C-alpha positions in Angstrom: 26.8 1.7 93.5 25.7 0.0 90.3 22.1 0.4 89.3 20.9 -1.8 86.4 18.6 -0.5 83.7 16.3 -3.5 83.9 14.7 -5.4 86.8 17.5 -7.9 87.2 21.2 -7.4 87.7 23.2 -8.6 84.6 25.6 -11.5 85.1 29.1 -10.1 84.5 31.1 -13.1 85.6 34.1 -13.7 83.4 33.7 -10.4 81.6 36.5 -7.9 80.9 35.8 -4.4 82.2 37.1 -1.6 80.0 37.2 1.9 81.6 38.9 5.2 81.2 40.9 7.3 83.6 39.9 11.0 83.4 43.4 11.9 82.3 45.4 14.4 80.1 43.6 15.0 76.8 40.7 12.8 77.8 42.3 10.1 75.7 40.9 7.2 77.7 37.3 8.6 77.6 37.6 9.1 73.8 38.9 5.6 73.4 35.9 4.1 75.3 33.6 6.2 73.2 35.1 4.6 70.1 34.7 1.1 71.5 31.1 1.6 72.6 30.2 3.2 69.3 32.0 0.7 67.1 30.6 -2.4 68.9 27.2 -0.9 69.3 27.3 -1.8 73.0 24.0 -1.7 74.9 23.6 0.3 78.1 22.9 -2.0 81.0 23.1 0.4 84.0 24.8 3.3 85.6 26.8 4.2 88.8 24.9 6.1 91.5 27.8 7.9 93.2 28.6 11.2 95.0 32.2 11.0 93.8 31.7 12.6 90.4 30.5 16.1 89.4 26.8 15.6 88.4 26.0 16.0 84.7 23.3 15.1 82.2 23.2 15.3 78.4 21.8 13.8 75.3 22.6 10.3 74.0 26.2 10.6 72.8 25.8 7.5 70.6 22.6 8.5 68.8 22.2 6.9 65.4 18.7 8.3 64.6 16.2 10.9 65.7 14.3 8.3 67.7 17.2 7.7 70.1 18.8 11.1 70.1 16.6 12.4 73.0 17.7 9.6 75.4 19.6 11.0 78.3 23.1 10.1 79.6 24.7 10.8 83.0 28.2 10.9 84.5 29.0 7.2 84.8 27.3 4.6 82.7 27.9 0.9 82.0 27.6 -0.8 78.6 28.0 -4.4 77.6 28.5 -6.8 74.7 27.8 -10.3 76.0 28.9 -12.0 72.8 32.5 -10.8 73.4 32.2 -10.8 77.3 33.0 -7.1 77.3 31.7 -4.4 79.7 32.6 -0.8 79.3 32.3 1.9 82.0 32.3 5.5 80.6 33.1 8.4 82.9 31.9 11.8 81.7 32.8 14.2 84.4 35.6 15.0 86.8 36.0 13.8 90.4 34.9 15.9 93.4 37.9 16.8 95.6 39.0 14.0 97.9 36.5 11.6 96.3 38.7 9.8 93.7 40.1 7.2 96.1 36.7 6.3 97.6 35.4 5.9 94.0 38.3 3.5 93.1 37.7 1.5 96.2 34.0 1.1 95.6 34.5 0.4 91.9 37.0 -2.4 92.5 34.8 -3.8 95.2 32.0 -4.0 92.6 34.4 -5.6 90.1 35.2 -8.3 92.7 31.6 -9.0 93.7 30.6 -9.2 90.0 33.4 -11.7 89.3 34.8 -9.8 86.4 37.8 -11.5 84.8 39.9 -8.3 84.7 39.9 -4.5 84.5 41.6 -2.7 81.7 42.2 1.0 82.3 42.8 3.2 79.3 44.7 6.2 80.2 47.3 8.9 79.3 50.2 10.7 80.7 51.9 14.1 80.0 54.4 13.6 77.2 56.7 16.4 78.6 57.4 14.2 81.6 59.2 11.6 79.6 62.8 10.8 80.2 65.4 10.3 77.4 64.7 6.5 77.1 61.0 7.1 76.8 61.5 9.8 74.2 63.4 7.4 72.0 60.8 4.6 72.2 57.1 4.0 71.6 54.7 6.4 73.3 52.6 3.4 74.6 53.1 1.7 78.0 51.4 -1.0 80.1 51.2 -2.0 83.8 50.0 -5.3 85.3 49.0 -6.0 88.9 50.8 -9.2 90.2 47.7 -11.4 90.2 47.1 -10.9 86.4 50.7 -11.3 85.3 50.7 -15.1 84.9 47.6 -15.1 82.7 48.5 -12.2 80.3 52.3 -11.7 80.6 53.3 -14.1 77.8 50.8 -12.7 75.4 51.8 -9.1 76.1 55.5 -10.0 75.8 54.9 -11.6 72.4 53.6 -8.2 71.2 56.9 -6.5 72.3 55.1 -4.0 74.4 57.1 -1.9 76.9 56.2 -1.8 80.6 55.9 1.6 82.3 59.3 2.4 83.8 59.9 3.4 87.4 61.2 6.9 87.9 62.4 9.0 90.9 59.5 9.6 93.3 60.8 13.1 93.7 62.3 14.1 90.3 64.3 17.0 91.6 66.3 14.8 94.1 68.9 12.6 92.5 69.0 9.9 95.2 65.2 9.7 95.5 63.6 6.2 95.6 62.1 4.9 92.4 58.4 4.3 91.9 55.7 4.2 89.3 54.6 7.8 88.4 51.9 8.7 85.9 51.8 12.5 85.7 48.4 13.7 84.4 47.0 10.1 84.7 44.1 11.0 87.1 43.0 7.9 89.0 45.3 5.5 87.0 47.9 5.1 89.7 45.2 4.8 92.5 43.5 2.0 90.6 46.8 0.2 90.0 47.8 0.5 93.6 44.4 -0.6 94.9 44.5 -3.5 92.4 47.9 -4.6 93.7 46.9 -4.4 97.4 43.5 -6.1 97.0 44.7 -8.7 94.5 42.4 -7.6 91.7 43.5 -8.2 88.1 44.1 -4.7 86.7 45.8 -3.9 83.4 46.7 -0.3 82.6 47.3 0.8 78.9 48.4 4.3 78.4 49.9 6.7 75.9 52.1 9.8 76.4 50.2 12.7 75.0 49.9 16.5 74.9 46.6 18.5 75.2 45.0 19.4 71.9 43.1 17.5 69.3 43.5 14.1 71.0 41.3 12.0 68.6 44.5 10.5 66.9 45.8 9.6 70.3 42.5 7.8 71.2 42.6 6.0 67.9 46.1 4.9 68.6 45.2 3.7 72.1 42.3 1.6 70.9 44.4 0.0 68.2 47.1 -0.7 70.8 44.4 -2.4 72.9 43.1 -4.2 69.8 46.5 -5.8 69.2 45.9 -7.7 72.4 42.2 -8.3 72.7 41.3 -8.4 68.9 38.0 -6.5 69.6 37.5 -5.9 65.9 39.2 -7.7 63.0 40.9 -6.0 60.0 38.5 -5.8 57.0 41.3 -6.8 54.5 44.2 -9.3 54.5 46.9 -6.7 54.1 48.6 -6.5 57.6 50.3 -3.2 56.7 47.0 -1.4 55.9 45.2 0.7 58.5 42.0 -1.2 57.9 40.4 -1.2 61.3 37.0 0.5 61.0 36.5 2.4 64.3 33.2 4.3 64.3 33.2 7.8 65.7 30.1 8.6 67.8 27.7 11.2 66.5 28.5 13.5 69.5 32.0 14.0 68.2 30.7 16.3 65.5 30.6 19.1 68.1 33.8 18.0 70.0 35.3 21.5 69.4 32.0 23.4 69.3 30.0 24.5 66.3 31.4 26.1 63.2 32.1 29.8 62.8 28.9 31.9 62.2 28.8 33.2 58.6 28.0 36.7 59.9 31.6 37.0 60.9 32.8 37.2 57.3 
């Protein structure tokens, strides 16, 4: 599944894998874009898979004309060895009935690579929130049992809120309760697979609506940064929004090109 860029397979033992779910507003994918661009992570390989719709495009993180013609595909892996971080970026949707096989293969690769944990950045439809969720923070987290001991204390110290269980069938009052993530794409599948296969998976998500989701992505990476401290504030004022996230060059055309002057 994983194909390295070089001749040898990189050693990812002890690394934390950051990855998005293709979910509502593409918030997870935008957040991974911010992390890769800000940390200037290096591409180390890609996933050769029949589970995603094929795509190809120019380098989304181009910084100069020299590297703007490099190509990118639907599933690429980037790393930053100094921080023991690996990022998987997904750039297309799943082919029907292929999302579960993809999650199984991905987590099998994670296990064989001896990654320390997987952090899934995701989102869920804001209009599915209940009254309690409407009155609280829009961010939630989930932990598989095997990772709870190692990170639970740190996460509780941040006063984060765990994703609540809700009726499995919302229209039925006496329905059993379970974890539901409407609009979350593969998030629930990754979480369930992580639980059953004893793989350390952490889900961080935000309740959002479709639209300009750049502010949601910025909020999600800052939420992640509270825990992992990927980047440090550039000033000592804790109340200042001083985190310098770098938007990739490809975001300049996120909503298409400008209106042609001939219209006016």
